C-alpha positions, 0 to 999 in steps of 0.5 A, spaced: 914 877 073 909 883 072 902 882 074 897 884 068 892 889 070 884 887 070 880 890 065 874 893 068 867 896 065 864 902 069 857 903 067 854 910 069 847 912 068 846 919 066 839 921 068 840 926 073 847 929 075 848 924 081 851 918 078 855 922 073 857 927 079 860 920 083 863 918 077 868 924 077 871 921 083 870 914 082 873 913 075 880 916 076 880 911 083 879 905 078 884 907 073 889 907 078 887 900 080 885 897 073 884 898 065 878 902 065 872 903 060 867 907 061 859 906 059 855 912 059 847 910 058 841 915 058 840 922 055 846 927 053 850 931 059 853 938 059 857 936 065 864 936 063 867 929 065 875 928 066 874 921 061 872 919 055 867 914 054 868 908 051 861 906 050 855 910 049 848 907 049 841 910 049 839 906 055 833 908 060 831 913 064 826 918 067 823 924 065 821 930 070 814 933 070 813 940 072 808 939 079 813 935 083 813 928 080 815 924 074 812 925 067 810 918 066 807 919 059 814 922 056 818 917 060 814 911 057 815 915 050 822 915 050 823 907 052 825 904 045 825 896 047 828 894 040 834 899 041 835 897 048 835 889 046 840 891 040 845 895 045 844 890 050 846 884 046 852 888 042 855 890 049 862 886 049 861 884 057 865 878 056 871 882 054 872 885 061 874 881 068 869 885 071 863 890 070 861 895 075 854 898 074 852 905 077 844 903 076 846 902 069 841 897 065 844 896 059 850 893 062 847 889 068 842 886 063 848 884 058 851 881 064 845 877 066 844 875 059 851 872 058 851 869 065 857 874 067 858 877 074 855 884 075 857 889 081 852 894 083 855 900 086 850 905 087 845 909 091 839 905 089 842 899 091 843 901 098 835 904 098 834 896 096 837 894 102 833 891 108 836 895 113 835 902 110 830 906 112 823 905 107 817 909 105 812 910 110 807 907 105 809 901 101 810 902 094 811 895 091 811 897 084 816 902 085 821 897 089 820 892 083 822 897 078 829 899 083 830 891 084 830 889 076 832 896 073 839 894 073 840 887 076 847 885 079 850 879 082 854 883 088 851 889 091 854 895 094 851 902 096 852 909 098 847 912 103 846 918 108 848 913 113 852 906 113 846 902 115 849 895 113 856 892 112 855 893 105 853 900 105 857 906 105 857 914 107 856 918 101 862 919 095 863 927 096 867 929 090 873 933 091 871 939 089 866 939 094 871 937 100 875 943 097 870 948 099 871 953 105 863 954 106 861 961 108 854 964 109 852 969 105 845 969 107 841 966 101 838 959 100 840 955 094 834 952 091 834 946 086 827 942 085 827 940 077 821 937 078 817 943 079 816 949 074 820 955 075 814 960 075 811 955 081 817 955 085 818 963 084 811 964 086 811 959 092 818 963 095 815 970 094 809 968 098 814 965 103 818 972 104 819 978 099 826 980 103 829 973 104 834 972 098 833 965 094 837 962 088 833 957 084 837 953 079 833 951 073 834 947 067 829 951 063 833 958 065 837 960 059 840 967 063 839 970 070 833 972 071 831 977 078 824 976 081 824 981 087 828 977 092 828 971 088 834 970 083 833 964 077 839 961 074 841 956 069 844 950 071 851 950 071 856 946 076 861 951 078 855 956 079 851 951 083 857 949 087 859 956 089 852 958 091 851 951 095 858 953 099 856 960 100 848 959 102 845 959 109 841 953 107 838 948 101 831 947 099 832 941 094 829 934 092 830 928 096 835 925 091 842 923 094 848 927 092 845 934 093 842 933 100 849 929 102 853 935 099 849 940 103 849 936 110 857 935 109 858 943 108 854 944 114 848 947 111 841 947 113 837 942 109 829 941 107 827 936 102 821 935 098 821 928 095 818 927 088 812 924 087 811 917 085 818 916 086 820 910 091 827 912 091 826 919 093 821 917 098 825 912 102 831 918 102 826 922 105 824 917 110 832 917 112 833 924 112 827 925 116 830 920 121 836 924 121 832 930 123 831 934 116 824 937 115 820 934 109 815 937 105 810 933 100 808 939 095 808 947 095 801 948 098 800 952 104 801 947 109 808 945 106 810 953 106 808 953 113 814 948 114 818 952 110 817 958 113 819 955 120 825 952 117 827 958 115 827 962 121 829 956 126 832 950 122 838 947 125 844 944 121 844 936 122 851 934 123 854 928 119 861 925 118 863 923 111 870 921 111 873 920 104 873 913 104 872 912 096 879 908 095 878 903 100 871 902 098 873 900 091 879 896 094 874 892 097 869 891 091 875 889 087 878 884 092 871 881 093 869 880 086 875 880 081 877 872 079 885 872 081 885 865 078 
């Protein structure tokens, strides 16, 4: 007598690239264990995905500013309450044995509305864990947003270190694990919350010889500004630059810093202002020995200059354990009755 495969909904936020990057490994592993529908929530993505989403919703997300912050007016302007309520009520979460949400609000609130279980499997959930490092300055509103943005009935997360039994080390995608790192002497820069011209000017103040490669969502073609190269965001090109870099200067998100650490690259981060998650990430990275800057003023550039000259690689151990994590999540949350 054959046992029917469970039916899962895996819901992914498309704001930024981190959630989608993680899905590249998680979705195929889930498909090997269950019948899986994928929901994508948020702005359109140019990332090539090895799966077709069964559901596409508007959801909610954040808009980056140009001065290292979130553009709150644009963020609020893109939130359509009626659309969110309509999408939440229309999503057939009762058709699934389990809903797994990577910080995706429509599926999470649809489950809450219908009293259905929803498993959080995200970096944000790890940030909320009381054992994870927190920002030096309390941010009650920011923490409340993280807590209630995508509510769940069971909680698992990924972080830079396994701070608790339900927190796991990062999902390092197979494309990154397959890289053979080398050092071509350049620094890879990805700071999407800053205007490109601001970054070029800051890096040119640091050095007129050190090669930098900025990846910018606002660049349509390659541009050269002395020793600073500006490149359009491309997954393959960014990965190649990352793997061949001496170091990485990026925001205090999760996936890019984790991949840089995994590849044995020097790392320096600048958390986005007014972004609780990134400030907590910065606290975690600082505790590991990663330098952190708040902006691009003269004092911060002195920190960057010292890092360029004497920065050290922070050793980490990120084993490929995603399959085992998913086995545990399913075993602990699927109703086998």
